[in-house]
C-alpha positions in Angstrom: 102.8 -64.1 15.8 103.4 -60.7 15.6 105.9 -59.0 13.6 107.5 -55.8 13.1 109.4 -54.5 10.3 111.1 -51.7 11.1 113.7 -49.8 8.7 116.8 -48.1 10.1 118.7 -45.1 9.4 115.9 -42.9 8.6 117.3 -39.2 7.8 120.6 -40.9 7.0 120.7 -39.4 3.3 117.9 -38.6 1.0 117.8 -41.6 -0.9 117.6 -43.7 2.4 114.9 -41.8 3.3 112.9 -42.0 -0.3 113.7 -45.9 0.3 112.1 -46.3 3.7 109.0 -44.2 2.6 108.7 -46.3 -0.3 108.9 -49.8 1.9 106.3 -48.3 3.7 104.1 -47.0 1.2 104.5 -50.0 -1.1 105.5 -52.6 1.1 105.5 -54.3 5.0 107.4 -51.8 6.6 105.3 -50.1 9.3 108.2 -48.4 11.4 111.2 -46.8 10.9 113.9 -45.1 13.5 115.5 -41.7 12.5 118.7 -40.7 13.4 119.2 -36.9 14.6 122.6 -36.3 12.9 121.9 -37.4 9.6 122.6 -35.7 6.6 118.8 -35.4 5.6 117.1 -35.4 9.0 114.7 -32.2 8.0 113.9 -33.8 4.8 113.4 -37.0 6.8 110.7 -35.5 9.1 109.1 -33.4 6.3 108.6 -37.3 4.8 107.4 -38.4 8.3 104.9 -35.7 9.0 103.4 -36.6 5.4 102.8 -40.1 6.2 101.4 -40.2 10.1 100.6 -43.9 10.1 104.4 -44.7 9.6 105.7 -44.8 13.5 108.7 -42.9 14.1 111.4 -43.9 16.3 114.9 -42.8 17.3 118.3 -44.5 16.1 120.6 -43.6 18.8 124.2 -42.7 17.1 127.5 -43.1 19.2 129.5 -44.9 16.1 128.6 -42.5 13.4 129.0 -38.8 12.6 128.8 -35.7 15.1 127.2 -35.5 18.2 123.9 -33.2 18.8 125.2 -32.2 22.6 128.0 -29.3 22.6 129.6 -30.6 25.6 130.6 -34.4 25.5 134.3 -34.2 24.4 134.9 -37.3 26.1 133.1 -39.1 23.3 135.0 -37.2 20.5 138.1 -37.8 18.1 140.1 -35.2 17.2 138.0 -33.8 14.3 134.8 -33.5 16.4 133.1 -36.9 15.3 132.4 -40.0 17.5 135.5 -41.8 18.3 133.2 -45.2 18.5 133.1 -47.5 15.5 131.1 -50.2 15.1 133.7 -52.3 16.9 132.5 -50.5 20.1 132.8 -53.7 22.1 136.2 -53.9 21.8 136.5 -50.8 24.1 136.7 -51.2 27.6 135.2 -48.1 29.1 133.1 -44.7 28.2 131.9 -41.9 30.2 128.4 -43.3 31.0 127.2 -39.6 32.0 128.5 -38.1 28.5 126.6 -40.8 26.9 123.4 -40.4 28.6 123.6 -36.5 27.8 124.2 -36.6 24.5 121.5 -39.2 23.9 119.1 -37.0 26.0 120.2 -34.4 23.5 119.3 -36.2 20.4 115.7 -37.8 21.9 114.7 -34.2 23.1 116.3 -33.0 19.4 113.1 -35.7 18.0 110.8 -34.7 20.4 111.3 -31.0 19.3 110.5 -31.6 15.7 106.7 -32.8 17.0 106.8 -36.3 15.9 105.4 -38.9 18.2 108.3 -41.3 20.0 107.5 -44.7 18.9 110.6 -46.4 20.4 114.1 -46.3 20.9 117.0 -48.3 18.9 120.8 -47.7 18.3 123.0 -47.5 15.0 125.5 -50.6 15.3 123.3 -52.0 18.1 125.5 -50.0 20.9 122.4 -49.7 23.0 123.3 -53.5 23.4 126.7 -52.1 25.1 126.4 -54.1 28.7 127.8 -50.3 30.4 125.2 -48.6 29.0 122.3 -51.0 30.2 121.4 -48.3 33.0 121.5 -45.4 30.5 119.4 -47.4 28.3 116.7 -48.5 30.8 116.4 -44.6 32.7 115.5 -43.4 29.0 113.1 -45.7 28.7 111.4 -45.0 31.6 112.5 -41.5 31.4 110.8 -40.8 27.8 108.3 -43.5 28.4 108.8 -45.7 25.1 110.3 -49.3 24.5 113.2 -50.2 23.5 114.5 -52.9 20.9 115.5 -56.1 21.8 118.9 -56.6 23.0 120.6 -59.5 24.8 121.3 -57.3 27.6 117.8 -56.2 28.0 116.5 -59.3 28.3 116.2 -59.0 32.3 114.3 -56.0 31.3 111.1 -57.6 29.6 108.9 -54.9 30.8 110.7 -52.1 28.4 111.1 -54.4 25.2 109.5 -53.2 22.3 109.5 -57.0 21.1 110.2 -60.1 22.8 113.0 -60.8 19.9 114.8 -59.2 17.3 115.2 -61.1 13.7 119.1 -59.5 12.6 119.2 -62.0 9.7 117.5 -59.6 7.0 121.1 -58.8 6.0 123.9 -59.1 3.7 123.1 -62.5 2.4 120.5 -63.3 4.4 118.3 -60.9 2.1 115.6 -62.8 0.7 112.1 -63.8 0.1 111.8 -66.6 3.0 111.7 -64.1 5.6 108.1 -65.4 6.7 109.4 -69.2 6.4 112.0 -68.3 8.5 110.0 -66.3 11.1 107.1 -69.2 11.6 110.3 -71.3 13.2 110.6 -69.0 16.3 109.5 -69.8 19.3 108.2 -66.2 19.9 105.2 -64.2 20.1 106.9 -61.1 18.4 109.7 -60.3 16.6 110.7 -57.4 15.2 112.5 -57.1 11.7 115.5 -55.3 11.3 115.3 -53.9 7.5 118.0 -51.2 5.7 115.6 -50.3 2.5 117.2 -47.5 0.5 117.5 -46.3 -3.0 121.4 -45.7 -3.7 122.7 -42.0 -3.4 125.8 -40.8 -3.6 125.5 -39.6 0.2 125.2 -43.0 1.1 128.3 -44.7 -0.8 130.5 -42.1 1.0 128.9 -42.5 4.6 128.3 -46.7 4.6 129.6 -50.1 3.6 126.2 -51.5 3.1 125.0 -50.3 -0.3 123.9 -52.3 -3.2 121.8 -54.8 -0.5 119.5 -52.0 0.1 117.9 -51.7 -2.8 117.8 -54.8 -2.7 115.7 -55.4 0.9 113.6 -52.5 -0.7 113.0 -55.1 -3.7 112.1 -57.5 -1.5 110.1 -55.4 1.3 107.7 -54.3 -1.6 107.1 -57.6 -3.0 106.4 -59.7 0.3 102.9 -61.6 0.5 102.0 -61.5 4.3 100.7 -64.6 5.6 97.7 -65.2 7.6 99.3 -66.2 10.9 100.9 -62.7 11.0 99.8 -59.8 13.2 101.2 -56.4 12.9 102.5 -55.2 16.1 103.5 -51.6 15.4 
């Protein structure tokens, strides 16, 4: 089975970025996805360039922080922040054209760093929102990169990064049994979503998922990879 350990939220804060780099250097993480509106984007880009074998994708954002594009008022609240939260599935409608403009701006900003784009995923899995499926497919084709598995894209296997996505290495599911659990899956390739970090004050301000990130980091740096696992980075 091919297994890809990807670390989300690269560039969100310096501590998150440092944690991901450690999980790459000392652990099993082989790719990370960069938030272009994060607080530590420039620092993350610098770290990525120091570690060119760490694959970097983009963590498209629509539910946190401020936009990259200056022309998407329909997506924003009165303070200029994205108005959608991680309860986006409760929203009945969205300005799809504005989402496409914003996500293209985020990807173009990523490419302007000079980093090669490995794949696309999203903060809070918003690229899995059915209303945005056509946008996601269009972006995958336009930028010629695969996309993280979500249910809405099952009918488009040609653009998927892996056959499935393992979401259970999160919260109470964070433990050393990850490979035993993965071995039970009926798939040839799987992405494991992870969130390693070194906790800093910015993370405490920006996220409700905090202490478990350091536990994830410890485990990701302590795993022994079994012989049946193939790297699919």
